[in-house]
N, C-alpha and C positions, 0 to 999 in steps of 0.2 A: 707506884705499884710496890706492894710488899712481897718480895720474892724470897723464898726460903730454899736453900740448897742443903739437902740432907746427905752428909758425907759419912760413909761407913768405915773407912780406914784413912789414916793420915796421908797415904801416898796416892790416893785416887781422888784428887780434888777437881774443881770445876774447869780448870784449864782455860780454853778459849771462850767458855761460856761467860766467865766473870767480866772481862772487858766489854763484851757485847751488852750485858745487862747494865753495867755502869754507864756506858755511852748512851743508853736509852733512858737514863735517869731513874732506874729502879733502886729502891732501898733494899739492898741485898743482905740477907742474914744467912750465915753458914752455921748449920746445926751439926756439930761434931758428935755424931752418935757414939763413936768409939771412945770419946772422952766424957760421955755422960751428960752432954748438954740437954737442957729440958726441951721437950717437944712443944711447939707452939700450939695454941688453940686454933682449931680449924677456921674460926672467923677472922683470925689475924693473917691468914695466908691467901694471897691473891694468885700466886703462881708457885707451884712446887716442882723441884727437880730432885730426882733420886739418883745418886751417883752409884758407881760400881764398887766391887770389893771381891776378895777371894773366897768369902764364905758362901754357903749354898742356901738357897731358899728351901732346899729339901731338909738340912740340919734344922666407905661409900663415897666413892667420888661425889663431888658437889657441883659438877658442871664447870669447874674452874680449870684453867690450863694446867696440864701435868706432863712432865717429860721424865721418862725413865731410861737410864743408860745401863746396859749390861745387867748387873744384879738388880738395879732399879727396874729395868724392863721385865725381868723375871718376877719381881714383886707385883707389878701391875697385872701381869698374866695370872699369877697365883690368886690375887685378890678377886679376879673375875672368874675363878673356878677352873682355870686351865692347868694342866699338868706341867711340872718342871722335871726334866729328865736328862740323863746323860746324852750328849750328842754323839753320833757315831764317830765323829772326828774331833780331836782337840784343835782349836784354831787360835794361833798366836802369831801375829805379824800383820803385814800389809797384804791383803788379798781383795779381789774385786767382789762387789755385790751388784746384783742386777735389780733394778727397780721396776715394779709392775703395777698394774691396776689404775684406778682413778686418781690415786695419790700422786702419780707422776705429773699429771697436768695441774692438779690442785696446788702442789707445792713446787712446781717447776723443777722436778728432779731430772737428773741425767739418766740415760739408759743404763749406764753402769759406772762405777767409780771404785778405785782402790781405797779402802778404809782400814783403820787399825782395829784388829780383833785381839781379844784375850779372854777366851772362855772355853770350857769343856762341857758345858751343859747347854740346854736349849729349852724353849717353852713351846707348848702347843698354842694355837691361836684360840683365844677365849670364845666360847659359844654361849655363855650364860645369857647375854642380852641379844645375841644375834646381830650385833652391829659392828663387830671387830673386822677390820679390813687389813689383811696382810699386804705388804707392799715391797718386800725385799727378800732376796735369797742369795746364797752363794753356793759354790760347788760343795763345800764342806758342811753347810748348814741350811736346811730348807726354810726355816722360819727365822728371819733376821730382823724383822720390824713389823709392827702393826699399829693401826690407828683405831682408837675406840672412843667415841664421843669427842670430848675435848682433850683427850690424852694421846700421847705418842710414846711408843716403846721401841727403843733401838738396842739391839744386841751388841752393836759395835761402838767404837769411840771416835766420833767426829770431833770431840772437844780436845783431842790430843795436841799438846804443844811440845816443843823440844824438852822442856823441863818436866812436864808430867810423864812423857814417854820414858825419860831417863829414870824417873822415880819408880815407875812400874818395872823397868828392866832390872833395877837394883834390887827391888824387893821380890821379884818373881824369877830371878835367875835360875834357881834350882828347878823350877817347873819347866823352863826352857831346856835345860840340860837333860832332864829326864825324858822330855818329849823327843828330843833329837836322838838320844840313846835308844829309844824305843822305835825309832824309824818312822815317826809320825809324818805324814805327807804335808800337813798344814801347820807346822811349827818352824818358824824361821830362826836363824841364829841372830844374836844381837847385832852383829856387823851388818847383816842384810837388812835388818829392821831399821837401823839408823840410815843406811843408804836410801832405802825406799822412802823413808819419812821425809827426806829432803825435798822430794818432788811431790809426794802424795799429800803431805800435811796441809799445804795451802788450799788445794781444792776441797779437802775434807772440811776444813774450817769454814770455807765459803758455803758449803752445803749446810753446815750447822746453822749458819745465819739464816738461810732460806727457811729452814724448818722452824727456827725460833720466831722468825717474822710471821710465819703462817700461824703458829700457836697463839701469838700475842696480838694479831690483828683483830680489830673489832668485827665481830660477825653479826 
């Protein structure tokens, strides 16, 4: 399978997604959009993954599997006519999401799980085709995930590894400091993020595998 990972910034890479795909025998191509890598023709792409980034979606799917993470999720929502807007709360760190709807059984999702967040915006659930199914929310953000056709959009980072998390902490340190100084309720300090990650990262990666298995299974 020809799988393309679209990476918007150097420090938000595929993390735990890459070894999963390699173990499955995928021919993985990483398109470094920040470096000007060429965009592949749609006929060459069997599975597309859109990674995150600090930029804002504010500044025709073909029936193939598609996974969007953080900014990538917002891009999917925007492509289907949904609004991208500031979330009432900035969310940075490890906080629980609750899973709901038919997707819980379809993807064998837990009732809730601590996952890694890094966003200040959110998306509305697309209504363009009337087939989008929201399936996750948190205290700080109502719309955390949705399924639309053969695509899945996740606002949070199940792909986080120790290395990718440290890279985000290094490059987003000023945002954390500003959030803490402003008294935001859902912005953790780097120490707490690292401590929480030691126990939460493994289950998050396991959930990522479930979702990827669901996306890639033959239907």
